[in-house]
C-alpha positions as CSV (number, residue, x, y, z in Angstrom):
1,M,-6.0,-15.8,24.9
2,F,-7.3,-19.3,23.6
3,I,-10.2,-18.7,25.6
4,K,-11.2,-15.3,24.2
5,I,-10.4,-15.9,20.6
6,V,-12.6,-19.6,20.8
7,L,-15.0,-17.8,22.3
8,T,-15.3,-15.2,19.9
9,I,-14.8,-17.3,17.2
10,I,-18.3,-19.1,18.3
11,F,-19.8,-16.2,18.9
12,V,-19.1,-14.6,15.2
13,A,-20.6,-18.4,13.6
14,V,-24.4,-17.8,15.7
15,M,-24.3,-14.7,14.3
16,I,-23.3,-15.4,10.7
17,A,-25.4,-18.6,10.9
18,V,-28.7,-16.8,12.0
19,G,-28.2,-14.5,9.2
20,L,-28.1,-17.4,6.9
21,Y,-30.6,-19.0,8.7
22,S,-33.3,-16.3,8.2
23,R,-32.9,-15.3,4.5
24,K,-35.6,-16.6,3.1
25,Q,-37.5,-13.9,5.7
26,A,-35.9,-11.2,4.3
27,A,-36.9,-11.5,0.4
28,S,-39.2,-8.8,0.4
29,V,-39.5,-4.7,1.6
30,D,-41.7,-6.0,5.1
31,G,-39.6,-9.0,6.0
32,F,-36.2,-7.7,5.9
33,V,-37.3,-4.2,7.6
34,L,-40.4,-5.8,10.2
35,G,-39.9,-9.4,10.0
36,G,-43.0,-9.6,8.5
37,R,-44.6,-7.5,11.9
38,T,-44.7,-11.6,13.1
39,V,-42.0,-10.9,15.9
40,G,-43.1,-12.2,19.3
41,P,-42.6,-10.5,22.9
42,W,-39.1,-12.4,23.6
43,L,-37.6,-11.0,21.0
44,T,-39.0,-7.8,20.7
45,A,-38.2,-7.1,24.0
46,F,-34.4,-7.9,23.9
47,A,-34.5,-6.2,20.6
48,Y,-35.7,-3.4,22.3
49,G,-33.1,-3.7,25.2
50,T,-29.7,-4.9,23.2
51,S,-30.4,-1.5,20.7
52,Y,-30.6,0.9,23.8
53,F,-27.6,-0.8,25.0
54,S,-24.3,-0.2,23.8
55,A,-20.4,-0.1,24.4
56,V,-21.7,3.4,23.9
57,V,-23.7,2.8,28.2
58,F,-21.4,0.2,29.4
59,V,-17.2,2.1,28.6
60,G,-18.7,5.0,27.0
61,Y,-21.3,6.8,29.7
62,A,-20.8,4.6,32.7
63,G,-17.1,5.9,32.7
64,Q,-17.9,9.0,32.1
65,F,-20.7,9.6,34.4
66,G,-19.5,7.2,36.6
67,W,-16.2,9.2,37.0
68,K,-18.6,12.8,37.6
69,Y,-21.6,11.1,39.5
70,G,-19.5,8.8,41.6
71,L,-22.8,6.1,42.9
72,S,-25.5,8.4,42.1
73,S,-24.9,7.5,38.7
74,T,-27.0,4.5,39.1
75,W,-29.7,6.6,38.5
76,I,-29.1,7.3,35.0
77,G,-29.3,3.1,34.9
78,V,-33.3,3.3,36.9
79,G,-34.1,6.3,34.7
80,N,-33.3,4.2,31.5
81,A,-35.3,1.3,33.2
82,V,-38.2,3.4,34.2
83,V,-39.2,6.3,31.2
84,G,-37.0,4.3,28.8
85,S,-38.3,1.1,28.9
86,L,-41.4,0.5,31.2
87,L,-43.2,4.3,30.1
88,A,-42.2,3.9,26.4
89,W,-43.5,0.5,26.0
90,I,-47.0,1.8,27.8
91,V,-47.8,4.8,26.2
92,L,-45.9,4.1,22.6
93,G,-46.0,0.0,22.4
94,R,-49.9,-0.5,21.7
95,R,-50.7,2.7,20.0
96,T,-47.6,2.8,17.8
97,K,-48.3,-1.0,16.5
98,L,-52.2,-0.1,15.5
99,M,-51.5,3.3,13.8
100,T,-48.4,2.1,11.7
101,Q,-49.9,-1.1,10.9
102,H,-53.2,1.5,9.7
103,I,-52.3,4.0,7.8
104,E,-49.3,1.4,6.2
105,S,-46.2,3.0,7.9
106,R,-42.6,1.6,7.3
107,T,-40.4,3.8,9.0
108,M,-40.8,7.0,11.0
109,P,-40.1,9.1,8.4
110,D,-43.2,7.6,6.2
111,F,-45.2,8.1,9.4
112,F,-44.5,11.6,9.6
113,G,-45.0,11.9,5.7
114,T,-48.1,10.2,5.7
115,R,-49.3,11.1,9.7
116,Y,-49.0,15.0,7.9
117,Q,-49.8,14.7,5.0
118,S,-46.5,16.0,3.7
119,Q,-43.6,14.3,1.6
120,G,-41.2,16.7,2.2
121,L,-41.6,16.0,6.1
122,R,-40.9,12.5,5.2
123,V,-37.8,13.4,2.8
124,V,-35.8,15.5,5.3
125,A,-36.7,13.6,8.3
126,S,-34.9,10.5,6.3
127,I,-32.2,12.6,6.0
128,I,-31.8,13.8,9.4
129,A,-32.4,10.1,10.2
130,F,-29.6,9.5,8.2
131,V,-27.2,11.9,8.9
132,F,-27.8,12.3,13.0
133,L,-27.3,8.1,13.3
134,I,-23.6,8.5,11.6
135,P,-21.8,9.6,15.0
136,Y,-24.1,7.6,17.0
137,T,-22.9,4.0,15.0
138,A,-19.0,6.0,15.8
139,G,-19.6,5.9,18.9
140,V,-20.7,2.1,19.2
141,Y,-17.6,1.2,17.3
142,K,-15.1,3.3,19.2
143,G,-16.7,1.8,22.6
144,I,-16.7,-1.6,21.4
145,S,-13.1,-1.6,19.8
146,T,-11.4,0.1,22.9
147,L,-12.7,-2.8,25.0
148,F,-11.5,-5.3,22.6
149,E,-8.4,-3.2,22.2
150,M,-7.5,-4.0,25.7
151,G,-9.1,-7.5,25.7
152,F,-7.2,-8.9,23.0
153,G,-4.4,-6.8,22.0
154,V,-5.2,-6.1,18.9
155,P,-5.1,-2.5,17.3
156,Y,-7.9,0.0,17.3
157,E,-8.0,-0.2,14.0
158,Y,-8.6,-3.8,13.3
159,C,-11.4,-3.7,15.5
160,V,-13.1,-1.5,14.3
161,I,-12.9,-2.4,10.5
162,L,-13.4,-6.5,11.6
163,M,-16.9,-5.0,13.5
164,A,-17.8,-3.2,10.4
165,I,-17.3,-6.5,8.6
166,L,-19.2,-8.5,10.8
167,T,-22.3,-6.7,11.1
168,A,-22.9,-5.6,7.4
169,V,-22.4,-9.5,6.6
170,Y,-25.3,-10.7,9.1
171,V,-27.7,-7.5,8.7
172,I,-27.5,-8.0,4.5
173,L,-28.1,-11.9,4.6
174,G,-31.3,-11.8,7.1
175,G,-32.4,-8.1,7.2
176,Y,-34.7,-7.5,11.0
177,K,-35.3,-10.7,11.8
178,A,-31.3,-12.5,11.9
179,T,-31.0,-8.8,14.1
180,A,-34.3,-10.4,16.2
181,M,-32.5,-13.3,17.3
182,N,-29.0,-12.7,17.3
183,D,-30.4,-9.6,19.6
184,F,-32.1,-12.5,22.1
185,I,-28.8,-14.5,22.4
186,Q,-26.8,-11.2,22.5
187,G,-29.3,-10.4,24.9
188,V,-28.8,-13.2,27.4
189,I,-24.9,-12.9,27.1
190,M,-25.4,-9.0,28.1
191,L,-27.2,-10.5,30.9
192,F,-24.9,-13.1,32.5
193,G,-22.1,-11.1,31.8
194,I,-22.5,-7.7,33.3
195,I,-23.3,-9.6,37.0
196,T,-20.5,-11.4,36.6
197,V,-18.5,-8.9,35.7
198,I,-19.7,-7.0,39.0
199,A,-19.4,-9.4,41.2
200,A,-15.7,-9.6,40.2
201,V,-15.0,-5.7,40.2
202,L,-16.5,-5.7,43.7
203,S,-14.7,-8.4,44.5
204,S,-11.3,-7.4,43.9
205,Q,-11.9,-4.0,46.0
206,G,-12.8,-6.4,49.1
207,G,-16.8,-6.4,48.3
208,L,-19.6,-4.3,48.3
209,S,-19.8,-2.5,51.9
210,A,-15.9,-1.9,51.4
211,A,-15.7,-0.3,48.2
212,V,-18.9,1.8,49.5
213,E,-16.6,2.4,52.3
214,K,-13.9,4.1,50.1
215,M,-15.8,5.6,47.5
216,A,-17.2,7.3,50.5
217,S,-13.6,8.6,51.7
218,L,-12.9,10.2,48.0
219,P,-13.5,14.3,48.1
220,A,-15.8,15.3,45.0
221,D,-14.3,17.4,43.3
222,N,-14.2,21.5,44.2
223,A,-14.8,20.2,47.8
224,A,-14.4,20.4,50.9
225,T,-15.8,17.4,52.3
226,N,-15.5,13.7,51.5
227,G,-18.4,11.4,50.7
228,G,-20.0,13.1,47.6
229,F,-19.4,10.3,45.5
230,A,-21.3,7.9,47.7
231,T,-24.3,10.2,48.5
232,L,-27.8,9.3,47.0
233,W,-28.0,12.5,44.5
234,G,-24.4,13.0,44.0
235,P,-22.1,16.1,43.9
236,D,-23.8,17.6,40.6
237,P,-27.5,16.6,41.3
238,W,-28.8,19.2,38.3
239,N,-26.2,17.8,35.5
240,L,-27.1,14.0,36.5
241,L,-30.6,14.6,35.8
242,G,-29.6,16.2,31.9
243,V,-28.3,12.9,31.5
244,V,-31.3,10.8,32.9
245,V,-33.6,12.6,30.4
246,L,-31.4,12.6,27.2
247,T,-31.0,9.2,28.0
248,S,-34.1,8.0,29.0
249,L,-36.8,9.9,27.2
250,G,-34.6,10.3,24.2
251,T,-35.5,6.5,23.2
252,W,-39.2,7.6,22.5
253,G,-37.9,9.5,19.4
254,L,-35.4,7.4,17.8
255,P,-35.9,5.8,14.9
256,Q,-34.1,2.6,15.8
257,M,-36.1,2.2,19.0
258,V,-39.8,2.8,17.9
259,G,-39.2,1.0,15.2
260,K,-39.5,-2.1,17.4
261,F,-43.2,-1.5,18.4
262,Y,-44.1,-1.8,14.5
263,S,-43.0,-5.7,14.0
264,I,-44.4,-7.3,17.3
265,T,-47.0,-9.4,16.9
266,D,-49.9,-8.3,18.9
267,E,-51.1,-6.1,21.8
268,S,-50.8,-9.2,24.5
269,A,-47.1,-9.6,23.3
270,I,-46.8,-5.7,23.7
271,R,-47.9,-6.6,27.6
272,R,-45.7,-9.2,27.7
273,G,-42.6,-7.2,26.0
274,T,-43.1,-4.2,28.7
275,I,-42.0,-6.2,31.5
276,I,-39.1,-8.1,29.9
277,S,-37.8,-5.1,28.6
278,T,-38.2,-3.4,31.9
279,V,-36.3,-6.4,34.2
280,F,-33.2,-6.4,30.7
281,A,-32.8,-2.4,31.4
282,F,-32.8,-2.4,34.9
283,I,-30.5,-5.3,35.0
284,V,-28.0,-4.4,31.9
285,A,-28.6,-0.3,32.4
286,G,-28.6,-0.5,36.4
287,G,-25.5,-2.5,36.2
288,C,-23.6,-0.8,34.1
289,Y,-23.6,2.6,35.7
290,F,-24.0,1.3,39.1
291,L,-20.7,-0.4,38.4
292,G,-18.9,2.7,36.7
293,G,-19.8,4.3,40.0
294,F,-16.7,2.5,41.1
295,G,-14.5,4.2,38.8
296,R,-12.4,6.6,40.8
297,L,-11.2,3.4,43.0
298,F,-9.0,2.6,39.9
299,G,-7.0,5.6,39.4
300,T,-7.0,8.4,37.2
301,P,-7.6,8.4,34.0
302,P,-4.7,9.3,31.6
303,M,-4.7,12.6,29.8
304,L,-5.4,13.1,26.2
305,P,-3.1,15.6,24.2
306,N,-5.7,18.8,24.8
307,G,-5.3,17.9,28.7
308,R,-8.2,16.7,29.4
309,L,-9.0,13.0,30.7
310,D,-9.8,9.8,28.2
311,F,-13.1,9.0,29.9
312,D,-13.4,6.5,27.5
313,S,-10.4,4.1,29.3
314,I,-11.9,4.1,32.5
315,I,-14.1,0.6,32.3
316,P,-11.2,-1.2,30.5
317,S,-8.8,-0.7,32.7
318,M,-11.4,-1.5,35.8
319,L,-11.3,-4.4,34.2
320,A,-7.6,-4.8,32.9
321,T,-7.0,-6.8,36.2
322,L,-10.0,-9.2,36.1
323,P,-9.0,-12.6,35.5
324,D,-8.5,-14.0,31.8
325,F,-12.1,-15.3,31.7
326,I,-13.7,-12.7,33.1
327,I,-11.9,-10.6,30.7
328,A,-13.5,-12.8,27.9
329,L,-16.5,-12.7,29.0
330,T,-16.7,-9.0,29.3
331,V,-15.4,-8.4,25.7
332,L,-18.7,-10.5,24.7
333,L,-20.7,-8.7,26.8
334,V,-19.7,-5.8,25.0
335,L,-18.8,-7.3,21.5
336,S,-23.0,-8.5,22.1
337,A,-24.6,-5.1,22.8
338,S,-22.7,-3.2,20.8
339,M,-23.4,-5.8,17.4
340,S,-27.3,-5.4,18.5
341,T,-27.2,-1.8,18.5
342,L,-25.1,-1.2,15.2
343,A,-27.3,-3.8,13.6
344,S,-30.3,-1.8,13.9
345,L,-28.7,1.4,13.2
346,V,-27.6,0.4,10.5
347,L,-30.8,-1.3,9.3
348,T,-32.8,2.0,10.1
349,S,-30.5,4.2,8.1
350,S,-30.6,2.4,4.9
351,S,-34.0,1.1,5.0
352,T,-34.9,5.0,5.9
353,M,-33.3,6.2,2.9
354,T,-34.5,3.7,0.8
355,L,-38.5,4.0,1.1
356,D,-38.8,7.2,2.5
357,L,-35.8,9.1,-0.3
358,I,-35.3,6.7,-3.1
359,Y,-38.4,5.5,-3.1
360,R,-41.2,7.2,-2.2
361,D,-44.8,5.1,-3.3
362,K,-47.4,7.8,-3.3
363,K,-49.8,6.4,-0.7
364,S,-53.8,6.6,-0.1
365,L,-55.2,7.1,2.7
366,P,-57.1,4.7,5.3
367,G,-60.6,4.4,3.8
368,E,-59.1,5.6,0.4
369,V,-59.6,3.7,-2.6
370,E,-56.2,3.8,-4.4
371,E,-55.9,5.1,-8.3
372,G,-54.5,1.8,-10.3
373,T,-52.5,-0.8,-9.4
374,I,-49.6,-2.6,-10.9
375,D,-49.7,-6.7,-12.0
376,D,-47.6,-9.4,-9.2
377,V,-44.6,-9.9,-11.3
378,V,-44.5,-6.3,-11.3
379,A,-44.7,-5.2,-7.5
380,E,-42.3,-8.4,-7.1
381,R,-39.3,-6.9,-8.9
382,V,-39.8,-3.2,-7.2
383,E,-40.1,-5.0,-4.0
384,H,-36.8,-7.2,-5.1
385,R,-35.0,-3.9,-6.0
386,K,-35.6,-2.3,-2.7
387,V,-34.0,-4.6,-0.4
388,V,-31.1,-4.5,-2.8
389,V,-30.9,-0.9,-2.9
390,M,-31.2,-1.5,1.0
391,R,-28.6,-3.9,1.6
392,V,-26.3,-1.5,-0.9
393,L,-27.0,1.5,1.4
394,I,-25.8,-0.9,4.2
395,V,-22.3,-1.0,3.2
396,F,-22.5,3.2,3.0
397,F,-23.5,3.5,6.0
398,I,-21.3,1.5,7.2
399,A,-18.6,2.8,5.7
400,I,-18.7,6.3,6.7
401,S,-19.6,5.5,10.3
402,L,-16.4,3.5,10.4
403,L,-13.9,6.4,9.0
404,I,-15.2,8.6,11.8
405,A,-15.1,5.6,14.2
406,L,-10.8,5.7,13.1
407,N,-10.4,9.4,13.7
408,P,-13.7,10.0,16.3
409,P,-13.6,13.7,17.1
410,T,-14.8,14.1,20.9
411,F,-15.8,11.3,23.5
412,I,-18.4,8.4,22.9
413,A,-20.7,10.5,25.2
414,Q,-20.7,13.8,23.1
415,L,-21.0,11.5,20.1
416,M,-24.3,10.1,21.8
417,G,-25.4,13.4,23.0
418,I,-25.0,15.1,19.5
419,S,-26.4,12.4,17.7
420,W,-29.5,11.9,20.4
421,G,-30.2,15.0,20.7
422,A,-30.6,16.4,17.1
423,L,-33.2,12.8,16.4
424,A,-34.9,13.3,19.3
425,G,-35.3,16.7,19.8
426,A,-36.8,17.2,15.8
427,F,-38.3,13.6,15.9
428,L,-39.9,12.8,19.6
429,A,-42.9,15.6,19.9
430,P,-44.5,15.5,16.6
431,F,-44.0,11.8,16.9
432,V,-45.9,11.1,20.4
433,L,-48.6,13.8,20.1
434,G,-48.8,13.1,16.6
435,L,-50.0,9.3,18.2
436,Y,-52.7,10.8,20.8
437,W,-54.0,14.5,19.6
438,R,-55.8,14.9,16.5
439,G,-54.6,18.8,16.6
440,V,-50.8,18.9,15.4
441,T,-50.4,20.8,12.3
442,T,-47.4,19.9,9.4
443,A,-46.5,23.2,10.4
444,S,-45.6,22.8,14.1
445,V,-43.8,19.6,12.9
446,W,-41.5,21.4,10.5
447,A,-41.2,23.8,13.5
448,C,-39.7,20.9,15.6
449,F,-37.4,19.6,13.3
450,V,-35.8,22.9,12.9
451,W,-35.7,23.0,16.6
452,G,-34.1,20.0,16.8
453,V,-31.5,20.1,14.5
454,G,-31.1,23.8,15.1
455,L,-29.8,23.7,18.5
456,T,-27.8,20.6,18.3
457,V,-26.2,21.8,15.3
458,V,-25.5,25.7,16.2
459,N,-24.3,24.3,19.8
460,M,-21.8,22.2,18.0
461,L,-21.0,24.7,15.5
462,L,-20.1,27.4,18.4
463,G,-17.9,24.7,20.6
464,N,-20.5,23.3,22.9
465,P,-21.2,26.4,25.2
466,M,-23.7,24.4,26.3
467,N,-22.6,20.7,27.0
468,P,-24.0,18.3,24.2
469,I,-25.8,16.1,26.9
470,N,-27.8,19.2,28.3
471,C,-28.3,20.6,25.1
472,G,-29.8,17.3,23.9
473,A,-32.1,17.3,26.9
474,I,-33.2,20.5,26.3
475,A,-33.6,19.6,22.9
476,M,-36.6,17.0,23.8
477,V,-38.6,18.5,25.9
478,G,-38.4,22.0,24.1
479,G,-39.9,19.7,21.1
480,F,-43.3,19.4,23.5
481,V,-43.3,23.2,23.8
482,V,-42.4,23.9,20.4
483,V,-45.4,21.5,18.6
484,W,-47.8,22.4,20.8
485,L,-47.2,26.7,20.6
486,A,-47.4,26.2,16.6
487,S,-50.2,24.1,15.9
488,L,-52.5,26.9,17.8
489,F,-51.5,29.0,15.7
490,T,-51.3,27.3,12.0
491,P,-53.5,25.5,9.3
492,K,-55.1,22.6,10.9
493,L,-54.6,19.2,8.8
494,K,-58.7,18.9,7.3
495,R,-60.9,17.0,9.9
496,E,-62.0,13.9,7.6
497,D,-58.3,12.9,6.6
498,V,-57.1,12.6,10.7
499,D,-60.6,11.0,11.5
500,R,-59.5,8.2,9.3
501,M,-56.0,7.6,10.8
502,F,-57.2,7.2,13.9
503,V,-60.2,5.1,13.1
504,F,-58.4,2.3,14.8
505,G,-58.6,3.9,18.3
506,K,-62.5,2.2,18.0
507,N,-61.5,-1.2,17.5
């Protein structure tokens, strides 16, 4: 216990120290939200990866899908690395950096408002982002607190509150730069931690070969023969594919993920960041799901009052029998993963609400002459006021998420499915297509917003007749069809306005 407490105190002290160090760079809106658009490849790549993988993955997804699909759940981690990291950086990285800088966009809702010349889109997108990032944040709190409770014996409620306070402190102090620097430190802990934990768990089962043989001897659910959990595609490949799509393609449409490309320094940094981010994802995501695939070797998880298995207890139960040092390292691993994700979520939510709902500056298109300017003193006051409002909203967002986390309505995986399904279902297609295709119309973006949010909410209100994970995957892929069809039959934007937005491509 002494080792656990000392390591945790050091971790917390470093996080707060980085926040204090970064205070000066968080005085302006660009500094607070984007780190002045001067964040290097290592910090950006680690910020992307640590925002991607949190307690939701390590505790919720790895446990639940490892139980359902066995060793084939490792494909989820592979998909996260190839589609969610490698292809995301290749397809979105450079294009997002250049276009958002060209049209002076700071957030994803801001991109929609400027790219499609609609303040209504900007406002609605900011509301969608704020509302549906809350269940994801609650899922992160639940995941980290469950493991913290196992490692320290501290009641769940106290863990949730402590995590919320720590997140608020260092994000409010240092903004995005503090978040990115802490993400790098936390990423290093995650890399070292996941490798050590996997080695310890496999060693407790007699090594890799012995563990795989034990998995091969288990009968798959509703199957007459053994071995389904040790096969290449597992016992349920189609539902496994739905998870891969949701968790891999979904990152392309999440504001907190895409925002990392806004802040990176230059194109050469993007190329290096692509490699770093992909390697990080292979190790962390692949390792988490590979570890979860052995969950059935550690006994059946307890039952919930509703008669369903408590999937969120699988990973903690796997780790409970390990040496204290490994447990301490695991807690730091999940703490690192979760704090970085929480910081990214609350910063994205507060900046979106502040810049796209409360302070909606009227912006000119690239190449247009702005009408009227304000003096430097007034501009500085406005910038300061915006940063203050963002800090207040960070506290507000954390408080709402905290209330949900204290009374979680469902499993971590389902919380994330609802959040990602609505957000990526609404944002993914109009964002990606808007970067490349000049023919996307404003009406088609509205249609996709209705499609993504509507499908997710209706499914939830009907009691989830469709698995939230599969529903989210359908919402994402279907959004491309919705935007394409709607753009064919609705009024186009003015050609000269669209051309001005795409002039960066000639540079």
